[in-house]
MIMAR-256413 format. One line per field, with one value per atom (N, C-alpha, C): x, z, y; residue number from 0; residue in one letter; chain. Coordinates in steps of 0.2 Angstrom, whole numbers, plus 5000, padded with zeros to 4 digits. Example, Ala and Ser with C-alpha at 12.3 -4.5 7.8 and 13.67 -1.06 7.14 Angstrom:
// MIMAR-256413
px: (5066_5062_5066_5064_5068_5064)
pz: (5039_5039_5039_5035_5036_5039)
py: (4972_4978_4984_4989_4995_5000)
num: (0_0_0_1_1_1)
residu: (A_A_A_S_S_S)
chaine: (A_A_A_A_A_A)
***
This chain:
// MIMAR-256413
px: (6013_6015_6019_6017_6020_6027_6029_6036_6040_6038_6042_6043_6037_6038_6043_6042_6047_6054_6055_6062_6065_6061_6063_6061_6060_6057_6062_6068_6073_6073_6072_6071_6065_6059_6053_6054_6057_6058_6062_6067_6072_6067_6064_6059_6054_6051_6046_6049_6055_6058_6060_6062_6064_6057_6052_6045_6043_6044_6043_6047_6053_6058_6056_6054_6052_6046_6041_6034_6035_6039_6039_6047_6050_6057_6059_6055_6057_6058_6055_6056_6063_6066_6072_6070_6073_6072_6074_6078_6080_6076_6071_6066_6060_6059_6053_6054_6048_6048_6043_6045_6041_6036_6030_6024_6021_6019_6016_6017_6017_6017_6010_6006_6000_6000_5998_5997_5990_5988_5981_5978_5972_5969_5968_5969_5969_5964_5960_5955_5958_5959_5962_5957_5959_5955_5950_5951_5946_5942_5941_5937_5939_5946_5948_5951_5950_5953_5959_5965_5971_5975_5978_5982_5988_5991_5997_5998_6002_6004_6005_6005_6006_6012_6016_6021_6019_6018_6015_6021_6022_6028_6025_6028_6026_6032_6030_6035_6033_6038_6036_6034_6033_6031_6024_6020_6013_6013_6009_6003_6005_6011_6012_6014_6012_6015_6010_6013_6010_6011_6006_6007_6007_6011_6012_6012_6008_6007_6009_6014_6016_6013_6009_6005_6008_6009_6012_6008_6008_6004_6008_6006_6009_6016_6017_6023_6028_6026_6031_6031_6026_6026_6022_6024_6020_6014_6008_6002_5998_6001_5998_6002_5999_6002_5997_5997_5993_5996_5994_5997_5992_5993_5989_5991_5988_5990_5987_5991_5989_5983)
pz: (5783_5790_5790_5786_5787_5785_5779_5777_5783_5786_5791_5797_5799_5805_5803_5797_5795_5795_5793_5792_5799_5804_5811_5816_5813_5817_5822_5820_5825_5832_5831_5837_5841_5838_5841_5844_5841_5844_5851_5850_5856_5862_5860_5865_5868_5864_5866_5871_5869_5873_5880_5880_5886_5891_5888_5892_5895_5891_5893_5899_5898_5904_5910_5909_5915_5918_5914_5917_5919_5916_5918_5919_5924_5925_5926_5928_5929_5922_5917_5910_5907_5903_5900_5893_5892_5886_5880_5880_5874_5872_5876_5875_5871_5869_5866_5859_5855_5848_5845_5840_5837_5833_5835_5831_5826_5827_5822_5823_5817_5817_5814_5818_5815_5815_5809_5807_5806_5809_5808_5813_5815_5820_5826_5832_5838_5843_5846_5851_5858_5861_5867_5873_5879_5884_5886_5884_5885_5878_5874_5868_5862_5863_5857_5852_5846_5840_5838_5838_5836_5831_5826_5821_5825_5823_5826_5824_5828_5827_5833_5833_5838_5836_5841_5841_5846_5843_5847_5848_5854_5855_5858_5857_5861_5865_5871_5876_5878_5878_5880_5875_5877_5872_5874_5869_5870_5874_5879_5881_5886_5888_5893_5889_5883_5880_5881_5881_5883_5877_5875_5870_5874_5872_5875_5869_5869_5864_5867_5863_5865_5859_5861_5856_5856_5850_5849_5845_5846_5841_5835_5830_5824_5824_5829_5830_5834_5836_5839_5847_5849_5857_5859_5865_5867_5871_5869_5872_5875_5875_5879_5879_5883_5884_5886_5884_5886_5885_5889_5889_5891_5890_5892_5889_5891_5888_5881_5877_5870_5870)
py: (4932_4930_4924_4919_4912_4913_4917_4917_4920_4925_4929_4924_4920_4916_4910_4907_4902_4904_4910_4912_4913_4914_4915_4909_4904_4898_4896_4896_4894_4898_4904_4909_4907_4906_4904_4897_4892_4886_4886_4890_4891_4894_4899_4903_4898_4894_4890_4884_4882_4877_4880_4886_4889_4890_4892_4892_4885_4880_4873_4872_4873_4872_4876_4882_4886_4883_4881_4879_4872_4868_4861_4859_4861_4860_4853_4849_4842_4838_4840_4837_4839_4835_4836_4840_4846_4850_4846_4842_4838_4833_4831_4826_4828_4834_4836_4835_4833_4833_4838_4842_4847_4842_4843_4839_4843_4849_4854_4861_4864_4872_4874_4877_4879_4887_4889_4897_4898_4904_4906_4911_4910_4914_4910_4913_4910_4913_4909_4911_4912_4917_4918_4917_4916_4915_4920_4926_4931_4933_4928_4928_4932_4935_4939_4934_4936_4932_4935_4932_4935_4931_4935_4931_4929_4923_4920_4913_4910_4903_4899_4893_4888_4883_4882_4877_4871_4865_4860_4855_4853_4848_4842_4836_4830_4828_4826_4823_4816_4812_4805_4800_4794_4789_4787_4785_4782_4776_4775_4779_4784_4786_4791_4797_4799_4805_4811_4816_4823_4828_4832_4837_4844_4848_4855_4860_4865_4870_4877_4880_4887_4891_4896_4901_4907_4910_4917_4921_4927_4932_4933_4936_4937_4940_4944_4948_4943_4937_4933_4933_4937_4938_4932_4928_4923_4925_4921_4923_4918_4912_4906_4900_4896_4889_4884_4878_4873_4866_4861_4855_4850_4844_4838_4832_4826_4820_4819_4815_4814_4809)
num: (0_0_0_1_1_1_2_2_2_3_3_3_4_4_4_5_5_5_6_6_6_7_7_7_8_8_8_9_9_9_10_10_10_11_11_11_12_12_12_13_13_13_14_14_14_15_15_15_16_16_16_17_17_17_18_18_18_19_19_19_20_20_20_21_21_21_22_22_22_23_23_23_24_24_24_25_25_25_26_26_26_27_27_27_28_28_28_29_29_29_30_30_30_31_31_31_32_32_32_33_33_33_34_34_34_35_35_35_36_36_36_37_37_37_38_38_38_39_39_39_40_40_40_41_41_41_42_42_42_43_43_43_44_44_44_45_45_45_46_46_46_47_47_47_48_48_48_49_49_49_50_50_50_51_51_51_52_52_52_53_53_53_54_54_54_55_55_55_56_56_56_57_57_57_58_58_58_59_59_59_60_60_60_61_61_61_62_62_62_63_63_63_64_64_64_65_65_65_66_66_66_67_67_67_68_68_68_69_69_69_70_70_70_71_71_71_72_72_72_73_73_73_74_74_74_75_75_75_76_76_76_77_77_77_78_78_78_79_79_79_80_80_80_81_81_81_82_82_82_83_83_83_84_84_84_85_85_85)
residu: (M_M_M_A_A_A_D_D_D_C_C_C_I_I_I_L_L_L_K_K_K_Q_Q_Q_L_L_L_H_H_H_I_I_I_Y_Y_Y_L_L_L_K_K_K_R_R_R_A_A_A_L_L_L_E_E_E_Y_Y_Y_L_L_L_K_K_K_Q_Q_Q_F_F_F_I_I_I_P_P_P_A_A_A_Q_Q_Q_K_K_K_S_S_S_G_G_G_A_A_A_Y_Y_Y_Y_Y_Y_L_L_L_A_A_A_T_T_T_V_V_V_T_T_T_L_L_L_G_G_G_R_R_R_L_L_L_L_L_L_N_N_N_F_F_F_D_D_D_S_S_S_N_N_N_I_I_I_L_L_L_A_A_A_G_G_G_F_F_F_T_T_T_L_L_L_A_A_A_F_F_F_V_V_V_Y_Y_Y_G_G_G_D_D_D_Y_Y_Y_P_P_P_N_N_N_A_A_A_F_F_F_Q_Q_Q_Y_Y_Y_K_K_K_V_V_V_K_K_K_F_F_F_N_N_N_K_K_K_T_T_T_G_G_G_W_W_W_P_P_P_I_I_I_G_G_G_F_F_F_E_E_E_G_G_G_G_G_G_P_P_P_L_L_L)
chaine: (A_A_A_A_A_A_A_A_A_A_A_A_A_A_A_A_A_A_A_A_A_A_A_A_A_A_A_A_A_A_A_A_A_A_A_A_A_A_A_A_A_A_A_A_A_A_A_A_A_A_A_A_A_A_A_A_A_A_A_A_A_A_A_A_A_A_A_A_A_A_A_A_A_A_A_A_A_A_A_A_A_A_A_A_A_A_A_A_A_A_A_A_A_A_A_A_A_A_A_A_A_A_A_A_A_A_A_A_A_A_A_A_A_A_A_A_A_A_A_A_A_A_A_A_A_A_A_A_A_A_A_A_A_A_A_A_A_A_A_A_A_A_A_A_A_A_A_A_A_A_A_A_A_A_A_A_A_A_A_A_A_A_A_A_A_A_A_A_A_A_A_A_A_A_A_A_A_A_A_A_A_A_A_A_A_A_A_A_A_A_A_A_A_A_A_A_A_A_A_A_A_A_A_A_A_A_A_A_A_A_A_A_A_A_A_A_A_A_A_A_A_A_A_A_A_A_A_A_A_A_A_A_A_A_A_A_A_A_A_A_A_A_A_A_A_A_A_A_A_A_A_A_A_A_A_A_A_A)
***
C-alpha cells in the first residue's frame, strides 16, 4: 500500500489541498505545510477500522498554528477531515 500511495502522492496532495480550500476558503492554499504522512489503519466515526493514510498539514505560525488532517482509504478515496489548534 505504501509504495502505491507514495508513487501517487502528488495527486493526493493536490486533492487534499482542494478539500482544505473548499472547507476553509479564507485561508491561502499556498500557506499550508505538509507535516506528516501516516499510513496504517484508521478508526472511522462509526467505529469501522479501515486501511488508509492521512496527510496532515500545518497552517500558520506558533502560537496561532493549526493542524488539518485529510484522511483517505487505501484506494485514495477521501473518508474524513479534522482540524484544530496545535
